[in-house]
Phi, psi and omega in degrees: 000325177301320180296322179293321179295314181298319181293321178295316178297326180284315187264340183082005180260127182291175180231160178219106188235147169249121187226146173285149181213173179237127178289162181300331180273005177094359181282132177289146178208170176243140179233151172248120180243131179234145181208150172218162186282154173245130183247153177272188184297333181273359180089003179277147179289124181242357180175186179233149175228128184210178179233156178227126184228136176281114181243025183303312182296316179297321180295319179295319178297317180296317178294323178295318178296320179295319178296317180296321179295318178296318180297315181296327180285342178269349179289139182283346180268150178286130178236123179230129176250144178228164172276185184290347177270355180089012177273136185290130178246342180204145176212125181275177184298322180295325178292323176299316181290322184290318186256352175078016179248141171281142182303320182299328180276324186280326183300131181097346180261159183289137178293333177295329179279323187280314191244348187255117179285170181302322184293343183249003185301314182297316179292324179297320178297319179296320180293317178298323177298321178292319182293321181292346175270004178087014182255131179287163178218140177220146178163181176269137188215136178281120181238178182227149175273162179299338179282351182100352179292131179260134179217167182264133178236149171266121190240138174231109181254134182228129175291144176253123182246147176275183183297339179271001180083013181269143179289126178239354180174179180223139176239132181238136177243127184221156179222140176286115181243022182299322179294319179295319179298316179297318179295318179296321178294318178296318179294321179296318178295317179297319179295322179296317178296320180298314182290328175297313177295318182303320184274337189263340184290151179281332180290147174284148179221141173212148173249122184239155175244119183289145179239134185241156175271187184293344178262012179063031174263136180290124184234352183191172169210156180246135178280122179262328184201142177220157176259170183302326182288346182305311183292324180293327185278329184233355176078011178266123183247146179061042187280332186301128180089350182256160176269154177295331179294337176281323185271327180219082187301335184259024180302132183295147186293336184294335177294319179296320181294319181295308182291325177297323179292321177297316179296324183284314187266336185080004180274119178291160181214137172246130184201167173239139181203163181247145171230124178280340182291342178250027176090037179053057179256146173255141180230145167258123191228153171226118183242138180210152183282146177242130175077198183288153180303325183291348180278339179056037182257135180229133175261139182230124174252126189213163180214137177286117181244024183302311181297317178299321180296319180295317178299317180297316180295320178295315179298319180295318180294318179297318180296319179293322179294314180298321180295320180294323177294320181299316183284336181287338183283140175274347178273152175294124178237138181228136171256140188232139177282172181299335180264016174084013179266141176288128180253338177196154176218157176263180184294328179296323178295321178296319181293321182292315185274335186075014180246139183293157180302318182297325181283329180286320183297128180099348178274165180286141172260112192273047182228133173265162179293153181299150175278177179295336178279009178057043174239147180243137176262116179263120184255119178289132176235149183291124179211135179289349186253310186227138175224152180229146178281151177281117181198165174257127183232158171299148186297343182272355184231146174217132177267122180247128177260120180280175182292345175268010179061030172272132180270121183236119174286132183231134175279143184250129173231129180252138179232124178283133179239141177245144182251000000 
């Protein structure tokens, strides 16, 4: 301040300063001091005349406003303030980036002109009508960029009231959510495709949450989701939300171990297994973990193969029985497919021909069935292992030449088989 006084006395130009000061009671304050020179009759500076004003409150308000402006400019959301007519009075940096307008250009113009596209004008008028009544509004709203690009924003508009409860302005906070909307639409489409597949597949599907005891051993699971085929495949009804221990109390422990291992390691597994607790059913299953390991969720795609299993076991038993009959015979016996290929031979056939079973299987059998005159036509075919001469023989006899060229008479018996 001394420097200001000296400069004023030297130049004759007064000063206007805002300075920090200390009150007599020790309280800090701000003062505004103004001064100008006093001249004598000859025009020479003879003194100073000035005023001193406490501007602490004004200074605090100004600093608060500056802080608020800085704070608003650091916010990632667009903030726009308008007067009661809808003319813009303030726009932060995020609003400039979001809408493509500079604050200096936008201030003073109608917000309906700056941010609201033609497709949203009618709805915008309705929202402004609500705000002018002192009622806030929030929702998703189609807005526009200065380039003309229209996008969806999430908007929260709040009326500003003075101490008398009178409307003095409106402040709006908005965020560009076009990416979120696009993602939600993509997810909805993906979910729709998933549920279409989920409902239409023949295989049963369930999403389960594994349950562990205090020793972290898997002891149960809860059904979170099932598809329509689930009930058809395993006979469990109303499973969602229930534990398997409620629906099948005697469920074998190996099921808990298998699914618990999938939940723990994340390694998927395809397997077949039987459960007597569901009526001695066999299932073909594929189990895989869903989500994070801590969720303990396992998805299971499965199909009841009980009937197939029974057919396979019956076929296997029949095949074993037929094989045992084939080997029990001391006569050479051969089974032949519909296209004339040898499918199996017994040990006697191997002994007669001198050719191993593995070599005979798959070769042509050069004999036609007997005619009504009970004669058989034996057709010689080129074979590196067995050959027969072209001749007419009684249907009960066939001459077989082994690889050692020994001629062996063999009786022929044909048996019709149905599959």
